[in-house]
N, C-alpha and C positions, 0 to 999 in steps of 0.2 A: 503494501500500499504507500510506504514511504517513498519508493522508486518512482511509483506512479505520480505521485505529487510533483516530485521534481521533474518528471519529464513534462508535466503540464506547463511548468513555469520557467523551462530553461530557455525557450526562445523568446520570452517576453521581458527580460530583465531590464532592458533599456526603457521599455513602456512604463514599467514602474518608478524607475528613477525620476522619469520626466512626469508623473501623474499629479495633477494638480490636487488631487482629492487627498492624496497622502501626503503632498509637500505642506500642507499648512492645516490650520484649525485649532480651536479653543483646547482641544485634549492634548494636542502636541506641545503647545503652550504651556498648560498645567503639568504636564510631565517634564518638560526641561525645567520648570520653577521647583518642583519638587527635588529632582536631583541637585540642583544648585544649593538649595538650602539645607540638603542632608550633609553637604561638603564630601560627597563621594569621590574617590579619586579613580578606581578601577571599575568599569561597568560594562555590562553585557548587554548589547542589544540583540534579544532573542528572536529569530525569525525574522532577520531585519528588512528582508524584502528590498525595497529601493533605497534603503538607508537612511530615510528621513529623520528618524529617531536618532540615530547616531550623529548626524549632523547638526540637530538642534542641540545636542547635550556636550558636544566636543569640547566648546570653548570654555566650560566649566569643570572639566575634569582632566586626570592626566592621561588617561588611556580608555577608550571604548571599544570593546571587540564587537564587530558586526558580524553575527553568526547567521549563516543561513544555509540548509540542505542543500540549495541549488547553487553549483559552483559558478554559473553565468551572472547569477545575482551577485555573487560574493566579489567577482571581477569588476561589474559594473560599479559596484560600490565604492571599491577600491579606485577607481578611476576617477569618480566623480568626487570624492574625497580629494584626491590630489589636485583635481581642477581647482578646488576650493581652498587648498591649502591648509587640509584638515589632516596634520600628521598624527593627530592623536587617534585617528580610526584606523583600526587594524582588523582586516576581514578574516573570517574563519568559515570552515563548512562543517557542518554537523547537525543532526537531528535532534528536536526538542526532548525525545525519549532516551537518547543516550549521548548527552552532552561531553565532548573531549576535553574536560577541564576538570582540575582537581577540586577536592571538597574547599568550601568556603573561599574561593577565588576572586569573588567579587564583591564590592561594597553595595553596587545596586544591580538589579537585574529588572529589565524593562522589556516589554513585549507589547506591540501595537498592531491591531488587525492581523495576527498570526494564528492565534490558537485555535480558530474554527477550521484550520486545516490539519491539524496534529491528529496523527493515526491513534494515538494512545495518549487522551488527555491527562489521565490520572498518572501515568508514568512521567509523562512530562512536566507534571507540576512538583513531582517527587524529585526529579533530577532539578528543578529550578531552585528548590529548598535546599538541596544538597551543594549546588555551587554558591549560593549566597552566604555570605558569612553570618555570624550570630549578631543579631541585631541590624541587619543591613536592611535596605530599603528594596520593596518589591513594587513595581507599578505595571500593572496590568490594563490595557485598553483592548476592546473587542466589541465587534457586533453582538447585539443578543437578540434573543427571540422573543415575542411576546408571550405573555403567561396565557393568552387565549389560545385554546387548543386549534381552531381552525385558522386564525391567522399565523400560528406557528407552522401547522401543516404547508399553508401557501407559500409562505417565505422559505422552508427548506427545500420546496418543491423548486421554485425559480431560482434560487440559489445554485442548486445543483443542476439544472439544466444550462444555466449561465456557466458552471465551471465544475466539471465531473470531478476534481479534485476536492470540492468542498465536504467537509465532514459534518459539521453541524455548528449552527448558531445557538449557543446554550442560554436559556433563560437566567434571568439574575437570581432567581431562587435555587437554580442547579449550581450555578457558580458558587454561590454562599456555601452551599454543601460540599462542594468538590475542594474549595481552597482550605476550608476548614479540616477536612478529612487529610489534605496533604501536610497539616501543621502550620498553616498561616494564621495569623491574626490579622483580620480585616479592620484597619483603622477608618477607612472612608470609602463610601461608594458615590461617584457622582455619575447620574443618568443623563444622557444628551441624545440629541436626533442628528442624523446625517442624511441630507438630502443627495440621491443619487439620479444623475442625468443618464438616462436609458442608453443613449447611443454611444457616450464615453463609457459607460459600465460595462457593455458587451464588446465594445471596440478593445479595451485591456486585455480580455481573455480570447480573443478571436472566436467568440462565440458564433457557431454555425447559424446561418440564416433560418434553418429549420428548428432549431431551438430557440431562437429569437420570437419566431412565430408562435412557438408553443408557449413561451412565458407570455406574450401579450394575450394570448387566447385565454390562458389562465386567470390572467389580471381581470380581464373583462367579464370572465364566467364567475367570478367568486361573489360573494355576499356584499351588498352595499356597506355593511358593517365593516367587513375587512377592507374593502377599497378605501374607506374613510380612516380606518386605522393606520394603514400603511400609505395615504395620501398618495393614491395611484393616479397618475394623470393618463390622458388618451394616448401620449407617446411612450408610455411604459416607464417614464421617470417615478420615483417613489422615494419614500422615506424610511430609513432603517432607525432602530434604537441602537444605542451604544452605551456602554458603561466603562468608567475607569475606577478601578479598585487600587486602593492604597494598602500595601502589605507589609507586615513585619514578620 
């Protein structure tokens, strides 16, 4: 399963480096502020994707390891960091479920819009806790599913049609349970919303036209309540819930 995910993202690295959705946002600003206030020296950007977390925190830390399972993504981040003059950014390859780092290696571990692709979320969270030093900072940001069952089903379906490597958007209630089981204390949870433009959303993942049509068909066929909950427009653009968890 992990190799399947990397195969999906290997040809798309540059698209994620250049993605406007990933490059900015209040969630990213909050994450950078938390790292700066914590005084972290060595930071792990787990599932770094286009590297936007690494770029955002680099100026306030001694070293940030941008770790992604996709080799082309890590190379693209290295190139972009060099272009920006961010020598603090060091790329690495590794899966969340089996990180290639020693215990307690990092003062802070950060992850943004990555965990919904992890093949084994529980194992990934245990690894996160292993490589984070005692008392260190964890910041997790991810898209989350609605607690409403029908809206949850619709969201998971359109996410999978768009990108077959999608594992699951977890509900906030599920995140609370899973983080506690992994041994984390949740200091704060901030829930937000993220507007997605349909054309760029499917463009980043090179979603086949047939799958795009299926997404639009499902969006139009679902109940008015779900359409309102997800703020679905006629062109397929919609709004996702996201959550930021501060962990110790």
